[in-house]
N, C-alpha and C positions, 0 to 999 in steps of 0.2 A: 466417507466412500463416493458422494458424488464428485468431492473435489479429486479421488483418486481415479474416476470414472473420465472425466475430462483431461486429468495431466496425460493420461494413457494414449487418450484419444488425439492427442495432440500432437505428441509424441511420433503416431504413428501418419500424421498430416506430416510432420516436419520429415521423417524419413522420406516418405513418399516422393515429396520436393526436392530431395537430395540426388535420390535415383533418377528423378527425371533430369535435374540438373548435369547428372555423370552419364547419362546417355546421350544428352542431346551433344558434350562433349566427344563422345565414345563413336559418335554418327556425323558428327562434321566433315571427316575424311571422307566417308561414304557417300553426304550430301555433294563434297567437291567434284567425287565422281561421275555423277549422275549430273552436275552442271555441266563438266567437262563432253557428259557423251551427247547432251543437248545442244551445247555449242558445236559439236562437231556436227552434228544433224542438220543443223541449221544453216552451217555453212554451204552442205551438199544441197541444202534446197535452193542456196542464194546463188549456185551456177546457173551459168546459160548452158544448161545440155537438156538431151530430151526428157521426159517425163518418165520414161521406161527405166532409163540410167537412175534417176533419181532414186527412184525406188528398188533398185537393185542393188545402190549403194547405202540405203537404208537399210535393209535387211542385210547386210552384211556386216555392219557396225550393232546390229542389235545383238547379231549371234556372235561376235567377237566378245562383246561382254557380258557374255551369259548365256544369253538368248532373253525371249519378249517375258517367258513366264517368271523369272529370274528379277528382271529389271522392273515389272506391275509390281511384286511383291518390297521390292525396294521401296519402292512411290509411296505404297500402302502406309509401310512402318514410318517413314518420315511424316506424314500427314496427320498419323494417329499420331504420332507424338509433340503437338503442337504446345506452342508457351502455357503454361501453367494449367497444362492436362494432366494434373499429377497422377488421377483415380484409376488407371492402370495397371501403376507401381505400388497400390495400395494393399492385393491380398497379399505380398511375400510380406509388408513392413509390419501386416496385421497378425503375421503367424505366431510371431515370440510371446506376441499378448494374447492373443485369442481367452485360452482359458481366464483368463483373470478379467478381462473383459465381460465376456457373457455372466460369468459368475456376477459382478457386477451389475449390471442389467437385468439378471434374475433377480437380484435382492431389492434393489430401490424400489421403493413404492411413488409409481409413475402415475401423473395425472393431466391429462391434457386438458389447456386452456383455453384450446378452441377445437370444436369439432374434425378441422382437418387436420389435425395430429393424432385422431385415433387411428388411424391405418397406421402409423409410423408406430404407436404403441401395440397394436398387434401383431407388426412385424416382429418388434421386438422379441415380444412373449413367444413367438412359433422360434426363432433362432436359439433364445437363452434358454428357456424351458426344458427344452430336446433337444441340445446341440446334437447334430448327426456330421457323418464321416464320407455322407454319401456324394453324390457330384451334384445333384439338383434337389429342388425343392419342389413341391406340388401344393400349392397353397389355393384351394377353390373361391374363399373367398375375400383374398386379397389382389387388389390389382396394383401393378406397376406404378402406375399413375401417380402414386404418391411422393416418389422417387425424381428430383431433377434431374432432366435428360441424360447425363453426363454417365449417370447412374442406372440411369432405364436402360441405356442401352448393354452394358458392361454386364446384367444383371438377367438380360436377354440367352434362354440357353439354346443355343444353337443347334444342338441335335433335336428338339423338341419347340418348334414352335407357336405354343400352347400360351395364351397369355397369362395363364398363371402357374405356369412353368418357371421357376427360377433357378440361373445360377448361385450354388451352394455358397461358393466361395465370397465374390462378389456382393452377395443378399447381404452374409453376415458382415465384412464392413461397413457396406454403403448403409445398413442400419445402426451400428454402431457409432459412424461418424455422424451420421445426420441426427442421432439421440443427443451426440456431444452439443453440437449444434444448436439444437431445438431448448434444451436447457440451459444453454448460456444465451438463447436471445428472449427466454420468459415464455415461449411455446408449451411447453411442457414443465411442469412443475414437483419438484419431488417432496411429496406429503411428510412433513413433520422435521424436516431440516429447515435451518437456521437462515441461512443465505441463498436457497435453491426453491421454498414453499412460495406460495401466493401469500405477498406480505397484506393486500386487503384484505384478504381473509381473514388477518388477525388483529386489525384494526378494533379499538374498544368500544363502549358503547358511547361514550362520553365525546369520543370522536366525530358524532352527527350529531352533536346537541348544538344548535342555532347559537343560542344563547354562549355559551363557551366557545362558540367559532369568533361571535364577535368582541368576546372579551378577550381571547387572545390576540386578534388584530390589532386590538386597542391599547393590548400591553405595549406590544412591537411599536408602536406609533403607526400604525400602517391607517391611511385613510378609509372609512367605512366602505365595503362592499369592493366588489371586483373591479366596476370601473373606479373607484377612488385608489386601491389599490395599483393598477397600470398608470395611471395620469398621476399621483406621488413619483413611482420609480421612472417615470419619461420626463419629467420634470428635474431630477438629481441627474440622470442621464444628459439633459438638455445644461443643465448648467456647468456640470464638468468638460463637456464639448465647446461649450461658449468659453469657458476658462481658458481651454487650450487654442482656441482659435485666437485669444486675446494676447496669449505668452509669445505663439509665432509669429503673430501680424503688425502686432503694434509694440511691444516693448520689444521682441527679437530677444527675450529670456529661452526660449528654446529654440534650437537652428534645428533646420532639414540637412540629410545626406543628399547625395547625388539622384536616388530614386526617390526623393522628396519624402523620406521618414522620418519622424523626430529621432536626431540624435540624444541619448541617454549615457552624459559622462560617467566612466565607472567609477568607483565607491572609494576616492580617498581612503586609507587609513589614519583612523583618527590617530593626531598626537598624545603620546602618552608623556605629561609634565615629567621632567628631572627628577620631582621630587618621589614619586611614585616609588622608584626602585630602592630610594634610601627607606622610602615608610616600609615597605616590603621587607626589607632588608634587619629595621631595628624592630619590626614585630615577629619574623621570624626568628630572630636571636632568642625570643622572650617563651615562646612556645617549647613545648615538652612534643618528647615522639609521645607516639603510640600506636599500637599494634591493633589491627582490624579489630582483633577480638574485644579491644579494653573500649573501643567506640561502641561495639554493639553493646557490650554489658554498660557502659555509661547511659546511655541513649533507652535502652532496658529500665533501667534505674529511676531514670528520670520522668518518663512516660508512660511505661509499664507494657508496653505494645507485644509483649510475648503473651499477653492475657487472651489474644484472639486465637493463640493455639490450644491444643487438646484434641481429645477423643472424641467425635459426634454425638455421640451420648451424653458429653459433658459429665460421665463417672469418673470416679479416683482411676489414675494411670497406674499407680503403684509403684512409680519410678520415684526414685530417691533425687533429690537434687533437680527437678524438674525442671528448673528454669534454666538452670547452666545447662542442661542439655537439651533444651530448644536453642539457647545460643550458639553452643558447638555444633550445632545441625545447622543451622542459619548462617554460618560460618562457613561451615564445610561445602555446601550445596551453592551457597552465593560467592563463593570465589572460585567454584569451578573443581574443586579437590577431589569432590566425591566420597563417602565414608569412607572408603579403604584407606585411601592418601591420606586422610586427614587423621583416622585413628593411629598411624604412624606416628605422627606431630605429638601426642600427647600421651605418650609413656605407656601405654596400656590403662590410662585413665577409663580410656572409651575404646566400645568394641565397635568395628563396624556394623555389624548386625543390625546395634541397637540404635547407632544413629539411618541405618535405613529404615529402620520399624517407628522411629518417629518422624521422620520424612515422609512417609508413607501411610501412618496412620492416626497422627497428631496433624500434620500441617498439608492445608492444600491450598490452590492459588488466591481463594477470597479470602484466607486466614492473613495469606502474605499481603494483598493487598491491604487489609487493614490496619495492619501493621505499619508500613509505609505512608499511610494516610495520619497515623499519629505521629509519627516523623513530617510530616510536612507540614502539620498544624502546630509543631515544636518549632521546627524551622521559621515560621510564619511571624512568631514572637518575639525573636530576633530583631533589635534594635538595628543591627549592622543590614542585614536581610533586606529593610527596607529601603536602603542608600541602592540597592540594585535592582529591586523591581516589587512591586506588590500584589502582584497576582492577578493583576489585570488581562496578562497576555500570554502566550505560550507557545511554542514552538515545535512541529513536530518535524520526525525527519528519523530514517532507518541506516542502521548500519548491517553489515554482514557480517555471519557467525558462521564457523564451519560446521558441517556434519557430517556422518558418516555418507560413505558415497551410496550405499545397498539401499539408503531410507527413501521408502516410497515415495514421504513429500520433498524430499532434496530435489534441487536443480542447481545448473551450474549458470551463475549471475553474470550475464553478459558485460557489465562495467569493473567487479572485480577477479573475473577471470578465474571464479574458485567456485568449488559445490558447497552448496549449505543453504541456508535461510538469511531473515531480515529481522534483526531484532528494531521494532518500530516502538519510538519512545513519543512524550509529550514532556516538553522541559518548560517548567514555569519560567517567567522574567527574570526572577529572583535565583534561579538557577535548580533548583530544586525537580525532582522526577516526576510527572504528575501520574504517569500510567505507562506501561508498559505492555506490548505482547510480541508473537513470535508470528511472525508470515511466510509464505514461500517465497525464493526468489521466484519471478517471472508475474507475481502479483502486484497491480497497480497498487501503490501507496495508499492515493488519494481514497483510497474506499476505504479506509479506515479511520481519516484523519480527523472526522465528527465524533466518532464513540467516545471521546473523552465525553463529553455532553453527559452522559450516562455513568460513566465510571470514575469520575471525582467524588472521592467518599470523604474527602477534606474541607476546610473551610476557602479554600484555593478554588476559584471557579473563573477560568480568564472568559472572557468575550471577543477577545481576539487572537487567530491564530498565524502564525507563519511558518510557511514552507516553502519547497524548493520545487524543479518543474514538476518533478513527481507529485506535487501535492495538491493539484488542481485539474480540473475538468471544466468545462460548462457545467455537468449535471450537481459537482462539487459544489460551487460558486451558487447554484439555485438553492441548495440543498442547505448550504450555511448561514445563507440570506433569509430563510424561511425558519430556521431555527434562533435566529437573532445574533449569529456570530459572525464576525467580519473576518473573511476570508482574506490573507494578504502573503500572497505566494512571491517569492522570487523566481521569475520566469525566465528560463535563460534564452529563448529565441521566441521572445513575445511579438516581434514583427512580422511572423509568419500565422499570428492570428487575426482571423477579420474581426475589423471594427462594426460595430452595426450603428447604423445613424439611428435617432431619437423617432424621426417622423420622414415622410417621405418630404417634406413640406421645408424640413431641416435644411437652410443654407448657410455656410460657411465662407469668410474669405480665404482664409489662409489653409484649411484643413478637409475639405470637399473631398480631395481624392484619398485620403485615410480611409474611408468608410466603404465598403463593398457591398451592403445587406442593409436594411431596415427590418427591425425588430418587427415579430408581428404578433402583436397587441391583444389582437383579438383572440388570438390559440392560447394567449396566458390568460384572458379574462376569462373562458372558458371552461379553463380545469383550476380556477381561482376556488372553488369550495373543496378540491379532491389536494390543493396543496395544505390547506388550513388540515382540514382531516390529516394528514398524514404529517404535520407537525405536531398536532396534538397527538397523537398516536406515538412519536416519537419521546416526545415531553414526560408520557405518562409511564416510561419505561417498556411499555408493551413491544416495542421494535425498535431495533435496532439502526443507526444509520446507515450499518455497512452493511446490512443485510439489503436496504433499501437500494444502495447502488451496486452490488452485486447484481443485482435482478437489472436496473436500467440502465447501467453503462454500454450493454454490449446491444439493447435491442433498439437505440432510440430511432433506428429506421422500419420497426416491427410496430411498436407500441405507440400510439398516439399521446398517451400523459405523458411516455419520457420523451415525447418530440416537444410537447410543453414545456416539460421541468429545463429541459435542454434550451428552448428558445428565452426562458426565463434568465436561465444563466449566461445567453449572451449580452442579455442585457447587463446584468450585474455587471461581469467579468470585463466590458467595454466601459464600464464606468470605471472600474478600476484601473485600467491601463489607461485611460485617457489621464487619470491623477497621476499616478507611475510616472508620466514622461515630464509632467512640472514641480513635480513636488519632490523637492532632493530629503527633506525631512522625512518623508517616509520610507523612501530608499535606503537611508542610514536608518532606520527602527527596522526594520523589515531584515536589513543586513545583520545587523546587532544581534536582533533574536535568533535568525540561523546559527549564527555562530553560539552561542552560548549552548543550543542542543548539540554541534558537533564535537563540544570541549566536554559535554558528559558523556559522549559516547568515550571518548579517552579516558575518560576518568574512570569510566563503569568498566573497561577491557582494562586497564592496570589492577583493578582489584579483580578482576577473574583470571588472577595468574596460575591459578590450578589448571585452567581449562585450556591455555594459550592461545585462546579466541577461537575456541570452538565449543561444539554440546558432545557429551559423551554419552547420549541416549537416542534408539529410533523412535521412543512414544513420542505424538505430537504432544500430548499434553505433557510430561517432563520436560519437552522443549520449552514449553512457555513457561512453565514454571520453574524453570533455572533462569530463565530472563528474568521472573518476577523478582526470584530472590536476589541476583544479583541486584536490581532496583534496590529492594531495602538495604542493603548492605550498604550501597553507593550513599542512599539517603542518610543510613547513621554515619556514617565518616563526614559526609558533610555536614550532619549537625554538629559531629563533635570538633570537627575544626573551627564551625562558627564562633561553638562556646570558647574554645580554647583561644582565639583571634582576639574574642571580647575580654578574657582574660587577660590577654597579654596588654592590647591598649591599656586597661583601668592600672597595669603595675606601670605603663608607660607613664601615665596622667599623674600615678603618684611621684614619680622621678620627677617631674615638670616637663617631660616629652610630651606633646598634643601633636596628633594628626589630624589633618584639615579635611574636611568633609568630602571635599572634592577628589582627594586622594585615595580616602576608604573606597569613594565608590571606582575606582579599577582593581579591588579587590575581589576575588573570588573563592568559593569553601572548595575549590578541586586543588591547591598544594600539594602534592604528593612528597615533598622532601623531608617531611615528618611522618609519614606513614611507614609503620614496618609490616611487611607483609611474610616474611621468612622468618624460617627458624622454628624453636622449639617453643612447644606453647604450656603455659599454665596447667597443672591438673583442675585447679580451682581458678574462677577466675572472681578476681577482685575489683569491683568498681571504685572510680575515686573518691574520694572523702570529701574534695570542695565542694562546694555546691553549685549548682548551675548560676551561670551568669547571663543573662539576656540584656543587659543595657549598659551600654558606650557612656564614658564620663561625660558628663553633660558640657563641661566647661571646654571638652573637644570637640564637640558637635553641638553644631546650631540645632536647637527644638525645631524650629522652621520645616528643617527637613523632613520630619515627621509628620 
């Protein structure tokens, strides 16, 4: 409900700004007329004629252009519609959403973070608890001083100059929009909300234990105490700056452009050996075709991921062939078909109502995530996947999914140009999807990048995260550093970001001009205990990183802790950017990692063939459930593919054909030429009789690779 309130409020502001822009266009002609009248008057005044004649001519000009009153009114309108002064248009933009916004404000349990916000909450109760249609409100114990000056002038009821009388229309819109801004800024909390409550009030008691705080700092490898923490980070930052100064000044490895900024060459595509294409052809010829349902059945037979499904009470369901029903339901929803469309392909063996019942009563998001974790562990056990990565790093990125336009949480994505939401995924360096969720368009993706820390149920625990420009900010860099995660984003416009000097006394021969500010180490030291408390709370599972980032990203100018965290992020991000400019190997690793998550997006959408890239539900919980269903299906097909690849390699080995390790490193679990998506499906699901094959032929791959 809070997200809906913020979304509607943002829409009211946007419409008001659009109408202001339209008014400027409409008024441009009238403004030109006023300027022409002024120019004509100035010409008269410049003439060498008696004063009386000038006055007479001026009066004639005013009368010719509508009279004094008309010109005064026109000038008043021009001065009222100054740039960015959209508030006068807000009452009309607010009206279509008035009922919903007032209802949301009435329902939400609001709590002021500071005494100064109590007047705003009182105003919310006045306008939302008993909505009125009268022209004005008289509220004796409320003064309009709590509103910003632009709103204050509009809420002044011209008919009654009593300071306690308000224009009803503008008081409503001003109150709701200021409420939305205060919630975003952390000045008002929503009691019980995950992302908009006061996260400091949810810290566990162990987060305040000095012994545990010291142990956590030691575990992270930080020097003891606030002083040691900042000194260590300062030394690391100084080291990266010295290295870049050396690369630019003495070795000339890094060149500068005309603006004297480092030139970072574009990452050249890695050359794929010619032998890889032949190796792929040989292996693909040995692989059988698999339907999606086969992959689900086989992987369920190997690791029994369907054991996580069932009634909440875990009582007997009374459904015959329960496992097959789970497989068909996962196939139906994971491939975007839905119950009705899927049932048509099974020749009457299952009814839509039966699939829908299993989906609603037997399977929830937690069950799906647990099943996907089983597949991640299975995937990790194959020798082949170790050639692609060991799960030490992961990449995070989002891809667009269309939704119905009348969805309350839907929005138009500025980059894709379509309405919908974002499937935000974390994909391991060995290609398996670790965690997926569904977020709205317009939500900053970096807010959710660190949630993988608490949502990795498998044995894969990455400590490095790759991302693109949307996966970073100063706050995210800081929180990742506190949580022991190395954030390595591919920032498109990195040259526009500020670089922070390690200290005021730091001097460099070649790169001094790159730094535009100095890290405020004293501010970081002051809030060091709060940093450790926050990190302990997140690691305990009591607090989600996204809940913290939702609160502090928008209140950096209001909250001192947020400013301190941002300052820490400036130091960490500057250290990363300095390394980014000279370390070509790092740039290649980041590019490779982000490419893997993009390939996973393509593969997952290939398997979502029934949904055609869209979601067929308006329920936010069901939207996220559909994304997690799709993750489970993609992981099952990927695991089946790796098993079939391993079988094929062993067959080739038996025939005397060995594939080099270097060539196998270019393979992936995402080939689609052997995946069958369409056609009629069997009423009974039959599993592959062959045993699972995890090991590559020893003679074809050196054991040193493992």
